[in-house]
ROMARVO-597080 format. One record per residue: x, z, y of N, C-alpha, C, O in turn; residue in one letter; residue number from 1. Coordinates in pm, whole numbers, plus 50000, padded with zeros to 5 digits. Layout:
BEGIN
NODE_n_x_n_z_n_y_ca_x_ca_z_ca_y_c_x_c_z_c_y_o_x_o_z_o_y_r_k
NODE_X_Z_Y_X_Z_Y_X_Z_Y_X_Z_Y_A_NUM
...
END
This chain:
BEGIN
NODE_n_x_n_z_n_y_ca_x_ca_z_ca_y_c_x_c_z_c_y_o_x_o_z_o_y_r_k
NODE_50083_50000_49879_50000_50000_50000_50086_50000_50126_50063_49923_50218_M_1
NODE_50189_50090_50127_50274_50099_50245_50354_49971_50267_50377_49930_50380_F_2
NODE_50397_49907_50156_50470_49781_50171_50381_49674_50232_50428_49592_50310_S_3
NODE_50252_49673_50197_50159_49575_50254_50139_49601_50403_50133_49508_50482_R_4
NODE_50128_49729_50440_50115_49763_50582_50239_49723_50660_50229_49676_50774_L_5
NODE_50357_49742_50599_50481_49702_50664_50485_49551_50685_50526_49503_50791_H_6
NODE_50441_49477_50584_50436_49331_50598_50339_49290_50707_50365_49194_50780_K_7
NODE_50226_49362_50718_50129_49330_50822_50188_49355_50960_50166_49275_51052_A_8
NODE_50262_49464_50976_50327_49493_51105_50430_49386_51139_50439_49343_51254_R_9
NODE_50508_49343_51040_50606_49238_51064_50538_49107_51104_50588_49034_51190_E_10
NODE_50423_49077_51043_50348_48957_51078_50300_48964_51222_50311_48866_51296_L_11
NODE_50247_49080_51263_50202_49099_51402_50316_49081_51500_50299_49019_51605_C_12
NODE_50434_49135_51466_50550_49123_51555_50591_48976_51570_50622_48931_51680_R_13
NODE_50591_48903_51459_50628_48760_51464_50528_48681_51548_50568_48594_51625_S_14
NODE_50399_48711_51532_50296_48641_51609_50308_48672_51757_50284_48585_51841_L_15
NODE_50345_48796_51792_50364_48832_51932_50479_48752_51994_50467_48703_52106_W_16
NODE_50589_48739_51921_50701_48658_51969_50661_48513_51987_50704_48446_52081_L_17
NODE_50576_48464_51894_50525_48327_51907_50445_48310_52035_50458_48208_52103_L_18
NODE_50362_48409_52069_50283_48404_52193_50372_48395_52316_50346_48315_52406_C_19
NODE_50478_48476_52319_50569_48476_52433_50636_48340_52448_50646_48287_52559_V_20
NODE_50683_48283_52336_50749_48152_52342_50654_48043_52389_50692_47955_52466_C_21
NODE_50529_48049_52343_50432_47947_52380_50395_47955_52526_50375_47852_52590_C_22
NODE_50385_48075_52582_50358_48090_52724_50472_48034_52807_50449_47976_52914_L_23
NODE_50595_48051_52760_50709_47993_52830_50702_47841_52828_50731_47775_52928_W_24
NODE_50662_47785_52712_50648_47639_52702_50539_47589_52797_50555_47484_52860_L_25
NODE_50428_47664_52807_50321_47624_52896_50364_47624_53041_50319_47541_53120_G_26
NODE_50451_47716_53078_50497_47723_53215_50582_47604_53255_50593_47572_53373_G_27
NODE_50644_47537_53157_50728_47421_53187_50664_47290_53145_50732_47188_53136_S_28
NODE_50532_47291_53120_50463_47171_53072_50445_47069_53183_50448_47102_53301_A_29
NODE_50426_46943_53141_50394_46835_53233_50244_46838_53259_50166_46816_53167_T_30
NODE_50202_46865_53382_50061_46884_53414_50021_46793_53529_50074_46803_53640_V_31
NODE_49928_46703_53501_49862_46623_53604_49723_46597_53548_49701_46496_53482_A_32
NODE_49630_46687_53575_49507_46700_53497_49423_46574_53494_49415_46498_53591_H_33
NODE_49358_46555_53377_49260_46451_53365_49140_46484_53453_49112_46601_53480_A_34
NODE_49069_46380_53498_48953_46400_53584_48845_46477_53510_48774_46558_53570_K_35
NODE_48831_46454_53378_48725_46516_53301_48785_46618_53204_48845_46579_53103_D_36
NODE_48770_46745_53233_48824_46851_53149_48729_46877_53032_48615_46833_53032_S_37
NODE_48778_46950_52932_48700_46982_52814_48709_47131_52784_48806_47197_52821_T_38
NODE_48607_47182_52715_48606_47323_52677_48669_47345_52541_48718_47454_52512_A_39
NODE_48669_47243_52455_48720_47258_52319_48839_47167_52289_48906_47184_52187_L_40
NODE_48867_47070_52375_48974_46975_52351_49106_47014_52413_49127_47130_52451_G_41
NODE_49195_46916_52424_49328_46942_52478_49337_46935_52629_49436_46978_52687_G_42
NODE_49233_46881_52695_49231_46872_52841_49173_47001_52898_49054_47029_52882_S_43
NODE_49256_47081_52965_49214_47212_53013_49117_47202_53130_49112_47102_53201_L_44
NODE_49039_47309_53148_48952_47319_53264_49037_47327_53391_49149_47377_53389_L_45
NODE_48983_47277_53502_49052_47288_53629_49054_47433_53676_48965_47511_53642_E_46
NODE_49156_47469_53753_49170_47606_53799_49043_47652_53871_48994_47583_53962_Q_47
NODE_48990_47768_53831_48869_47822_53889_48742_47782_53817_48637_47842_53842_G_48
NODE_48747_47683_53728_48630_47642_53651_48596_47748_53547_48685_47817_53496_E_49
NODE_48467_47760_53515_48422_47844_53404_48333_47759_53315_48273_47662_53360_V_50
NODE_48324_47796_53187_48241_47722_53093_48184_47818_52990_48249_47915_52951_A_51
NODE_48061_47791_52948_47996_47866_52840_47960_47767_52731_47892_47667_52757_I_52
NODE_48005_47794_52610_47981_47707_52495_47894_47779_52394_47924_47892_52355_T_53
NODE_47787_47714_52351_47697_47768_52249_47684_47663_52139_47653_47547_52167_V_54
NODE_47709_47703_52015_47703_47607_51906_47673_47674_51773_47668_47797_51764_G_55
NODE_47653_47592_51672_47625_47646_51540_47643_47538_51435_47664_47421_51467_G_56
NODE_47633_47578_51309_47650_47487_51197_47695_47564_51075_47644_47672_51047_G_57
NODE_47791_47508_51003_47846_47574_50884_47992_47607_50907_48067_47518_50945_F_58
NODE_48037_47730_50886_47960_47847_50842_47944_47948_50956_47943_48069_50931_P_59
NODE_47932_47902_51082_47937_47992_51197_47827_47961_51297_47774_47850_51303_D_60
NODE_47795_48062_51376_47724_48048_51504_47822_48094_51611_47884_48199_51597_V_61
NODE_47835_48016_51719_47945_48034_51814_47893_48058_51955_47800_47991_52000_L_62
NODE_47953_48154_52024_47932_48176_52167_48068_48197_52230_48145_48282_52185_L_63
NODE_48099_48119_52334_48232_48126_52396_48222_48117_52547_48145_48037_52601_Q_64
NODE_48301_48199_52615_48311_48196_52761_48454_48164_52798_48546_48235_52758_F_65
NODE_48475_48056_52876_48608_48012_52919_48626_48035_53068_48534_48016_53147_D_66
NODE_48748_48075_53103_48784_48086_53244_48920_48024_53264_49016_48058_53194_F_67
NODE_48929_47931_53360_49054_47862_53387_49140_47947_53480_49125_47943_53602_A_68
NODE_49231_48024_53421_49320_48110_53501_49412_48027_53590_49444_48068_53701_N_69
NODE_49454_47911_53540_49543_47824_53616_49533_47684_53556_49456_47663_53461_S_70
NODE_49608_47589_53609_49610_47455_53553_49679_47450_53418_49661_47355_53341_K_71
NODE_49759_47551_53388_49837_47550_53266_49780_47639_53156_49814_47622_53039_R_72
NODE_49693_47734_53192_49644_47832_53095_49494_47851_53113_49447_47876_53224_V_73
NODE_49420_47841_53004_49277_47875_53000_49257_47989_52902_49299_47980_52786_N_74
NODE_49193_48095_52946_49162_48209_52860_49013_48210_52829_48932_48178_52916_L_75
NODE_48977_48245_52707_48837_48248_52666_48809_48375_52587_48900_48438_52534_A_76
NODE_48681_48410_52578_48633_48514_52486_48534_48446_52392_48440_48380_52436_M_77
NODE_48556_48462_52263_48474_48394_52162_48415_48494_52065_48484_48585_52018_R_78
NODE_48286_48478_52035_48219_48557_51931_48161_48461_51828_48092_48365_51864_A_79
NODE_48189_48487_51701_48137_48404_51592_48064_48492_51492_48116_48596_51451_R_80
NODE_47945_48451_51453_47874_48514_51342_47888_48422_51222_47839_48309_51223_I_81
NODE_47956_48470_51120_47995_48389_51005_47918_48437_50882_47910_48557_50857_N_82
NODE_47861_48342_50806_47787_48381_50686_47855_48336_50557_47803_48359_50448_Y_83
NODE_47971_48272_50568_48047_48232_50449_48195_48243_50482_48255_48150_50537_N_84
NODE_48253_48357_50448_48394_48380_50477_48484_48292_50391_48603_48282_50418_L_85
NODE_48428_48229_50291_48504_48150_50195_48464_48190_50055_48447_48308_50026_G_86
NODE_48449_48091_49968_48406_48120_49831_48497_48224_49769_48619_48210_49777_F_87
NODE_48441_48329_49706_48301_48352_49673_48235_48457_49764_48144_48526_49720_P_88
NODE_48280_48470_49889_48233_48576_49976_48120_48526_50066_48146_48454_50163_F_89
NODE_47994_48562_50036_47879_48524_50116_47821_48651_50178_47787_48745_50106_I_90
NODE_47809_48654_50309_47756_48773_50373_47747_48753_50523_47733_48641_50570_G_91
NODE_47754_48861_50596_47749_48857_50741_47880_48912_50795_47915_49027_50769_L_92
NODE_47953_48829_50872_48083_48868_50926_48084_48834_51075_48040_48727_51115_H_93
NODE_48135_48924_51154_48141_48906_51299_48288_48900_51341_48365_48991_51313_V_94
NODE_48325_48790_51408_48460_48771_51460_48455_48775_51612_48371_48710_51674_F_95
NODE_48544_48851_51673_48559_48854_51818_48704_48821_51849_48795_48890_51802_V_96
NODE_48727_48716_51928_48863_48670_51953_48880_48627_52098_48783_48616_52173_S_97
NODE_49005_48603_52135_49040_48563_52273_49127_48438_52267_49249_48449_52279_A_98
NODE_49068_48319_52249_49148_48196_52246_49220_48171_52379_49162_48186_52486_P_99
NODE_49345_48133_52369_49427_48104_52486_49481_47961_52472_49565_47935_52386_L_100
NODE_49433_47869_52556_49481_47730_52554_49594_47715_52656_49580_47753_52773_R_101
NODE_49704_47660_52610_49823_47644_52693_49853_47494_52705_49871_47427_52603_I_102
NODE_49858_47443_52826_49882_47300_52849_50025_47264_52813_50120_47328_52859_A_103
NODE_50041_47161_52731_50172_47105_52700_50192_46970_52768_50303_46936_52810_L_104
NODE_50084_46892_52776_50091_46759_52837_49950_46724_52885_49857_46721_52804_Y_105
NODE_49932_46698_53014_49801_46669_53072_49811_46545_53160_49873_46548_53267_Q_106
NODE_49749_46436_53115_49749_46312_53191_49608_46256_53198_49514_46317_53146_R_107
NODE_49592_46140_53263_49458_46085_53289_49383_46055_53160_49262_46079_53153_A_108
NODE_49451_46004_53058_49384_45968_52933_49416_46065_52819_49327_46111_52749_K_109
NODE_49546_46094_52803_49590_46179_52692_49620_46321_52740_49675_46340_52849_W_110
NODE_49582_46419_52661_49613_46559_52690_49647_46631_52560_49588_46604_52455_S_111
NODE_49743_46721_52568_49784_46799_52451_49793_46945_52492_49848_46978_52598_V_112
NODE_49741_47034_52408_49745_47177_52436_49773_47254_52307_49746_47206_52197_A_113
NODE_49826_47373_52323_49847_47467_52213_49748_47581_52232_49736_47634_52342_L_114
NODE_49678_47620_52126_49583_47731_52136_49624_47844_52043_49651_47822_51925_Q_115
NODE_49629_47965_52098_49652_48086_52022_49524_48169_52026_49463_48184_52131_L_116
NODE_49483_48222_51910_49355_48292_51903_49367_48424_51828_49339_48429_51708_E_117
NODE_49409_48532_51896_49409_48664_51832_49268_48721_51831_49188_48694_51921_P_118
NODE_49237_48802_51729_49104_48861_51723_49091_48964_51614_49185_48992_51539_G_119
NODE_48971_49022_51605_48936_49121_51503_48805_49077_51438_48731_48998_51495_V_120
NODE_48777_49130_51318_48654_49093_51250_48609_49204_51157_48688_49292_51119_W_121
NODE_48482_49199_51119_48426_49294_51024_48305_49230_50958_48242_49142_51016_S_122
NODE_48273_49274_50836_48158_49217_50768_48140_49272_50628_48223_49348_50579_G_123
NODE_48029_49233_50564_47998_49275_50429_47907_49171_50367_47850_49088_50438_A_124
NODE_47892_49174_50231_47808_49076_50165_47811_49089_50015_47821_49200_49962_G_125
NODE_47803_48975_49945_47803_48973_49798_47901_48867_49750_47940_48778_49825_V_126
NODE_47941_48880_49621_48025_48780_49556_47935_48682_49480_47857_48724_49395_Y_127
NODE_47946_48555_49510_47867_48455_49439_47899_48456_49290_48015_48473_49251_L_128
NODE_47797_48438_49207_47816_48430_49064_47813_48564_48994_47799_48569_48872_G_129
NODE_47825_48674_49070_47824_48807_49009_47716_48896_49068_47676_48994_49005_T_130
NODE_47668_48862_49187_47568_48944_49260_47622_49083_49292_47545_49173_49327_S_131
NODE_47753_49100_49278_47812_49230_49312_47833_49238_49464_47895_49149_49522_R_132
NODE_47780_49344_49528_47804_49356_49672_47947_49397_49700_48010_49466_49620_P_133
NODE_48000_49355_49814_48126_49410_49860_48100_49487_49988_48014_49451_50069_Y_134
NODE_48175_49594_50004_48150_49686_50113_48202_49635_50245_48240_49518_50258_G_135
NODE_48203_49722_50342_48246_49687_50477_48392_49646_50477_48479_49721_50432_L_136
NODE_48419_49526_50529_48555_49478_50547_48596_49492_50693_48514_49471_50782_N_137
NODE_48720_49528_50716_48777_49535_50849_48903_49450_50851_48972_49439_50749_L_138
NODE_48933_49390_50966_49054_49310_50968_49086_49253_51104_49015_49275_51202_G_139
NODE_49196_49180_51107_49236_49110_51229_49276_48968_51191_49297_48938_51074_F_140
NODE_49288_48883_51291_49320_48743_51267_49410_48691_51377_49418_48749_51486_M_141
NODE_49478_48581_51348_49556_48510_51447_49548_48362_51415_49591_48318_51308_M_142
NODE_49492_48284_51507_49482_48141_51489_49583_48067_51575_49613_48109_51687_G_143
NODE_49635_47957_51523_49728_47871_51597_49680_47726_51580_49663_47679_51468_V_144
NODE_49659_47656_51692_49608_47519_51687_49688_47429_51779_49731_47470_51887_S_145
NODE_49709_47307_51735_49758_47200_51822_49643_47104_51847_49585_47052_51752_G_146
NODE_49608_47080_51974_49489_47001_52009_49531_46884_52098_49602_46903_52197_I_147
NODE_49485_46765_52064_49506_46647_52147_49371_46590_52187_49276_46593_52108_A_148
NODE_49360_46539_52310_49237_46478_52360_49267_46339_52414_49375_46312_52467_S_149
NODE_49168_46251_52398_49177_46117_52454_49045_46083_52522_48940_46089_52459_Y_150
NODE_49052_46048_52651_48932_46015_52726_48898_45867_52704_48963_45778_52760_Q_151
NODE_48797_45842_52622_48756_45707_52589_48679_45643_52705_48693_45524_52733_V_152
NODE_48597_45725_52770_48506_45678_52875_48488_45794_52972_48524_45907_52940_H_153
NODE_48434_45768_53089_48410_45873_53187_48323_45985_53131_48331_46098_53178_A_154
NODE_48239_45953_53031_48150_46052_52973_48191_46098_52834_48130_46191_52780_K_155
NODE_48293_46036_52775_48326_46064_52635_48471_46105_52620_48562_46033_52662_V_156
NODE_48493_46222_52558_48627_46269_52523_48634_46293_52373_48549_46364_52317_N_157
NODE_48734_46235_52308_48762_46264_52168_48872_46369_52161_48965_46366_52242_L_158
NODE_48863_46460_52065_48972_46556_52045_48995_46575_51895_48904_46563_51814_F_159
NODE_49120_46606_51860_49158_46620_51720_49284_46704_51713_49352_46724_51814_F_160
NODE_49316_46753_51594_49437_46833_51581_49443_46905_51448_49375_46869_51352_G_161
NODE_49527_47008_51444_49551_47087_51323_49542_47234_51361_49597_47277_51462_L_162
NODE_49472_47310_51277_49450_47452_51303_49478_47534_51178_49440_47495_51068_E_163
NODE_49545_47646_51196_49562_47741_51087_49528_47881_51138_49551_47912_51255_T_164
NODE_49474_47964_51050_49440_48101_51085_49496_48195_50979_49493_48166_50859_Q_165
NODE_49548_48307_51026_49591_48415_50938_49486_48524_50948_49478_48595_51049_F_166
NODE_49403_48538_50843_49292_48633_50845_49322_48745_50747_49317_48726_50625_V_167
NODE_49354_48862_50800_49388_48979_50719_49266_49067_50707_49202_49098_50808_F_168
NODE_49232_49110_50584_49115_49194_50562_49146_49316_50479_49237_49315_50396_G_169
NODE_49070_49420_50501_49085_49547_50427_48947_49599_50391_48862_49616_50478_W_170
NODE_48925_49624_50261_48801_49686_50214_48836_49823_50158_48897_49832_50051_E_171
NODE_48798_49933_50228_48843_50067_50189_48797_50110_50050_48872_50177_49979_P_172
NODE_48674_50072_50009_48620_50121_49882_48565_50005_49801_48444_49996_49778_E_173
NODE_48653_49916_49759_48611_49799_49683_48591_49835_49536_48661_49920_49483_A_174
NODE_48494_49769_49472_48469_49787_49329_48526_49664_49257_48468_49556_49264_V_175
NODE_48638_49681_49189_48704_49569_49122_48664_49565_48974_48609_49661_48921_T_176
NODE_48693_49453_48909_48658_49437_48769_48742_49526_48678_48694_49571_48574_L_177
NODE_48866_49551_48716_48958_49619_48626_48984_49765_48662_49008_49847_48574_S_178
NODE_48979_49799_48792_49027_49931_48834_48919_50019_48896_48950_50126_48948_S_179
NODE_48794_49976_48892_48691_50058_48953_48700_50055_49104_48726_49950_49164_G_180
NODE_48679_50171_49168_48681_50179_49313_48825_50199_49362_48894_50291_49318_V_181
NODE_48867_50112_49451_49000_50127_49511_49005_50051_49643_48917_49971_49673_R_182
NODE_49109_50078_49719_49130_50008_49846_49188_49870_49819_49279_49854_49738_S_183
NODE_49134_49769_49888_49173_49631_49863_49218_49565_49992_49151_49575_50095_V_184
NODE_49333_49497_49986_49385_49422_50100_49389_49274_50063_49402_49238_49946_F_185
NODE_49377_49190_50162_49385_49047_50135_49420_48968_50259_49403_49015_50372_G_186
NODE_49471_48847_50238_49508_48757_50347_49458_48617_50312_49489_48564_50206_L_187
NODE_49380_48558_50402_49336_48420_50388_49405_48335_50494_49417_48376_50610_Q_188
NODE_49451_48216_50454_49516_48124_50547_49455_47986_50530_49506_47906_50451_V_189
NODE_49346_47954_50603_49295_47817_50601_49381_47727_50689_49427_47767_50796_P_190
NODE_49404_47605_50643_49480_47504_50718_49389_47382_50732_49367_47310_50635_I_191
NODE_49337_47359_50852_49232_47259_50870_49274_47150_50969_49330_47180_51075_E_192
NODE_49247_47026_50934_49251_46916_51030_49111_46906_51091_49011_46916_51019_A_193
NODE_49101_46885_51222_48970_46880_51285_48960_46759_51378_49059_46708_51430_F_194
NODE_48836_46715_51395_48804_46602_51481_48675_46635_51556_48587_46701_51500_F_195
NODE_48664_46591_51680_48543_46620_51755_48523_46526_51872_48612_46448_51907_G_196
NODE_48405_46534_51931_48370_46453_52046_48289_46539_52143_48206_46620_52101_V_197
NODE_48314_46521_52271_48237_46588_52375_48179_46481_52467_48252_46400_52525_E_198
NODE_48046_46481_52479_47975_46380_52558_47916_46446_52683_47837_46540_52673_Y_199
NODE_47955_46397_52797_47914_46456_52925_47778_46402_52967_47763_46283_52994_K_200
NODE_47678_46491_52974_47544_46452_53017_47536_46439_53169_47478_46343_53221_L_201
NODE_47596_46537_53239_47601_46535_53385_47718_46623_53429_47805_46654_53347_N_202
NODE_47721_46663_53554_47834_46741_53605_47843_46879_53541_47951_46940_53540_E_203
NODE_47733_46930_53487_47731_47066_53437_47717_47079_53286_47760_47179_53228_N_204
NODE_47658_46980_53220_47627_46995_53078_47694_46885_52995_47703_46769_53034_F_205
NODE_47741_46929_52875_47799_46837_52777_47748_46875_52638_47715_46990_52612_S_206
NODE_47741_46776_52551_47714_46799_52410_47843_46780_52332_47928_46698_52369_L_207
NODE_47859_46856_52223_47980_46841_52142_47946_46846_51994_47844_46903_51954_F_208
NODE_48033_46787_51914_48029_46797_51768_48173_46809_51719_48263_46745_51774_A_209
NODE_48194_46891_51617_48329_46915_51566_48323_46935_51416_48239_47010_51367_R_210
NODE_48411_46869_51342_48420_46885_51198_48564_46917_51161_48657_46861_51220_V_211
NODE_48583_47007_51064_48717_47046_51020_48717_47063_50869_48616_47102_50810_A_212
NODE_48831_47034_50805_48841_47049_50660_48988_47061_50622_49077_47019_50696_F_213
NODE_49011_47120_50503_49147_47136_50455_49155_47240_50345_49053_47291_50299_G_214
NODE_49276_47273_50303_49294_47374_50198_49296_47516_50256_49315_47535_50376_P_215
NODE_49275_47612_50168_49285_47753_50208_49363_47828_50101_49339_47811_49981_R_216
NODE_49455_47911_50144_49536_47994_50055_49496_48139_50076_49479_48183_50190_I_217
NODE_49481_48214_49968_49456_48358_49981_49553_48434_49893_49599_48385_49790_Y_218
NODE_49584_48555_49935_49679_48637_49860_49642_48784_49876_49555_48818_49956_S_219
NODE_49708_48869_49799_49680_49012_49803_49585_49052_49693_49558_48973_49602_G_220
NODE_49535_49174_49699_49448_49226_49595_49317_49149_49582_49257_49149_49474_N_221
NODE_49272_49085_49689_49148_49008_49681_49158_48898_49576_49058_48862_49514_L_222
NODE_49278_48845_49556_49296_48742_49455_49280_48795_49314_49258_48717_49221_G_223
NODE_49290_48927_49296_49279_48987_49164_49138_49022_49122_49119_49078_49014_G_224
NODE_49038_48989_49204_48901_49019_49166_48856_48936_49046_48785_48985_48959_F_225
NODE_48899_48809_49042_48847_48717_48942_48956_48659_48853_48925_48578_48765_F_226
NODE_49080_48697_48873_49187_48647_48787_49301_48747_48790_49296_48847_48862_S_227
NODE_49404_48720_48712_49520_48809_48708_49623_48774_48813_49728_48838_48820_S_228
NODE_49595_48673_48895_49691_48629_48995_49658_48686_49132_49540_48704_49165_F_229
NODE_49758_48715_49212_49740_48765_49348_49746_48653_49451_49734_48679_49570_D_230
NODE_49765_48530_49407_49770_48416_49498_49678_48308_49444_49680_48280_49324_V_231
NODE_49599_48247_49529_49510_48140_49486_49482_48045_49600_49538_48059_49709_G_232
NODE_49395_47949_49575_49362_47853_49678_49227_47789_49655_49173_47795_49545_G_233
NODE_49173_47729_49759_49045_47659_49750_49036_47565_49870_49129_47556_49950_S_234
NODE_48924_47497_49882_48900_47408_49996_48819_47482_50102_48746_47576_50071_A_235
NODE_48831_47438_50225_48755_47496_50334_48704_47386_50425_48764_47279_50434_T_236
NODE_48593_47412_50491_48535_47314_50583_48452_47382_50689_48409_47496_50672_G_237
NODE_48430_47312_50800_48356_47371_50911_48290_47258_50990_48351_47153_51013_R_238
NODE_48167_47280_51031_48093_47181_51108_48018_47252_51220_47935_47339_51195_L_239
NODE_48048_47213_51345_47982_47271_51462_47916_47162_51544_47962_47048_51546_W_240
NODE_47809_47199_51613_47749_47116_51714_47686_47205_51818_47642_47316_51785_G_241
NODE_47680_47160_51944_47623_47247_52045_47632_47190_52185_47645_47069_52204_G_242
NODE_47624_47280_52281_47620_47241_52422_47721_47323_52502_47747_47439_52470_V_243
NODE_47777_47261_52605_47872_47326_52696_47815_47319_52837_47775_47212_52885_V_244
NODE_47813_47434_52903_47777_47439_53046_47900_47479_53124_47972_47571_53084_W_245
NODE_47925_47411_53234_48043_47444_53317_48010_47429_53465_47916_47360_53504_R_246
NODE_48089_47495_53544_48078_47476_53690_48213_47507_53754_48228_47499_53876_R_247
END
């Protein structure tokens, strides 16, 4: 248990150093903003702009508030209600995070940004195929994304990129197949390629759609629920659609 906690602390320290390096990169980025900014793509909001994004699909319902701190950095607060943490975990999970988009390259047509997303989460549910409930899970996460945008038309922005998340979870009183009640730790790492489009209705409202898919790796005691291995993998996917309001 203590070795797992030590590894978690080392992971947090490494992620913190990554944040510092990325902020330094953002400060030296090439910035000449596109006329049409995006809330989810690589083209950052103009300084002083705010945006509210509401969306839903599989496996999340999303609410996000963005504030453009500067031309190089956009900070957001995001809340997600998730009903499928990944097979075989079906339940209700709440994620609260603070996505930080950092401009790397911003031009009239092409834009590139790096997004860091630290957060916390909690939830509970059942295991598919067994109907066994799992208790309250607590955890933290760190997402890292590379996002590129291309302005096809004055009203249309395409965005795409690669995203990975480190999702650490802890279930204090888990009921396992082999050991009865015990404390369970686990780490999920989905690696997703994503594609999306944002269509501007007018100066204030846009519609968006986003799809993501890729492999997912999990490790720790959670992998021992259904097999003798502590490391496993599966596929992951995500589909969002919704509306963005900005001013």
